[in-house]
N, C-alpha and C positions, 0 to 999 in steps of 0.2 A: 468342507469348502465354505468360505466366508460368504456372507450375503453380498458383499461388493463383488467378489469373484464370480458369484452366480449371475449377478446383474450384468457384469462385463461379458460373460459368456453368452447371455441372451442377446445383448446388444450386438455382439460380434456376428451371431447367426442372423439377426435381423438386417444388419448392414449388408452381409453377403447376399441375402435374398433380394434386397432392393437393387443391388448392383447387377444381379443376374436377371431381374424382372424385365420383361418386354412390355408389361402393362403400364409402366410408369414413364411414358415418353416425356421428354422435356425436363427431366430431373437427373442431376448427377450428385452422388453422395460420396464422401470420403472422410477419413479422420483428419482432424486438424494436426494431431500429433500421434504417431504410432504408439506412444506410451500412454495415451488417454482415450479409452473407448467411450467415455462419457461426453465428448465434445466432437460433433460432426460438422463438417462444412458442406453446405448444400448450395447447388447452383440451380436456379429455376430459369428455364429458357421458355419464355411465354410465346406461344405460336402466333404467327402473323395474323390469324383470323380472330384474335381477341380484340374486341371493340376498342378498348382504351389502352391496353398494355402490349399490343401485338408487336413482336420483335424485340421485346425487352428481355434482358438477362439480369437476374437479381441474385446476389450472393447473400447467404444467411448462415447463421450458426444455430444448430439444434443442440441444446444442453440438457443432459439427462441428470436427474437427481439420484443420489445413492439408493433411495427407496423406490425407484422405478421397478416395475410397472404399476405400483400402487399409487404413485403420484405422477403427474404429467411432466414432460419436459417443457422447456421454453424455446421459442424460436425468435431470433432477433436478426433482422436484416442488417447488413453491414454497409458502411460507407465505402466508396461513393455509391450513389444511386439508390438510396433508401426509397422504396416506392411511395409516391404520394397516393395514399389509399385510405379509405375510411376505417379499415380494420388495423392499420399500422400506426402506432404512436410516432410522433416526429423523431423520437430517438431510435426507431427501428423495431421496437418490441411489437410482436404480433398479438392481437387480441382476438381470440376465437374461442367459442364456448368449449370445444373439446379439449382445450389446454387449460381450462380452469379446474382447480382442485375438486375432487368428488365430494363436495359438501353442499349443504343448502346454500343457495344464493341469498345473501343477507338483504338484497334489495328486491328479491322476488321476481327478478326479470327472467332468469333462466330456470328451466326445469332441471331436476337432478339428472334426468335421462339425456340431457344435452351436454352435460359436463363430462370431465374425464372419467374413463372407465378402464380398468386393466385389459379389456379386450381390444382397446385401441393399440395400434402399432405405429412405428415411424412411417410405414407406407400409407396407412389410413390418414395420418396427419398430413402428409404431403399431398395426397389426393384432395383433401379438404382445402389446403392452401392454394393449390392450383385452381380449384373451383371458385375461390374468392376473387381471383383475377377476372374470371368470366362472368360472375354474377355478383355485382357490387350491391351492398346494402348501405343506406344512409341512416338506418335505425341504430341508435345507441353507439355512435361512432367513437373510436379511440382517438382519431384525429378529427376534431370538431370542425376545423377549417375544411378538410376534404369532404366530410359529410355534408356540410352546408353548401359547398360549391357543387357537389354532385346533385343535390336536391334542386338547386337553382338551375343547373344545366338541364335536368330532366323536365323542368317547368318551362324551358325555352328562354330563360332570361339572359344567359350569356354562356360563353365557352371557356371560362377561367379554369374549370376543373380539367378539361382536356389539355389546356396549355401546361398546367402544373404537372400532369401525368407525363406528357411528352418530354418535359424537362427532366423528370426523374428517370425516364427510359434512356434519354441521351446520356445522362450521368452514369447510368449502369453500364453503358457501352463505352465509356471513357471519352465521350464527345462533349463539347461545350455547347 
């Protein structure tokens, strides 16, 4: 069995486990194409009790490299409705430590233990992504504008962050 075939079999099993899981509420996963086990479509349905993103639905693509699980997949939110979030680049790419390659951080910001490890699974990735919507950080933001506005809102200066978030939630729901 080739390495790619073995990875595809692993991904198939992991996808079935997520689809059967009752522990991952608010997440729907499927293949973008039945012919490609390496590209998944994800729908995140953020619960109403989430302070900033409550009631939002965000579509994303989880792309696995051929050398998975040794190397991490990438997660990219899809238009319309890319979330306005400090950990999401304006083009939709997610920036989260567990999706960074398992190597030393050249900037010394992240510990190796915070980066990708083959013990991570698509389920642990999705749990981490959901937690990002509930516990926002303005430290080292991928979206500098979102990080700055979140910091200003927390300081009580204005509510621009909340407005931008609500706009991205409305776009995710197909509203204007």
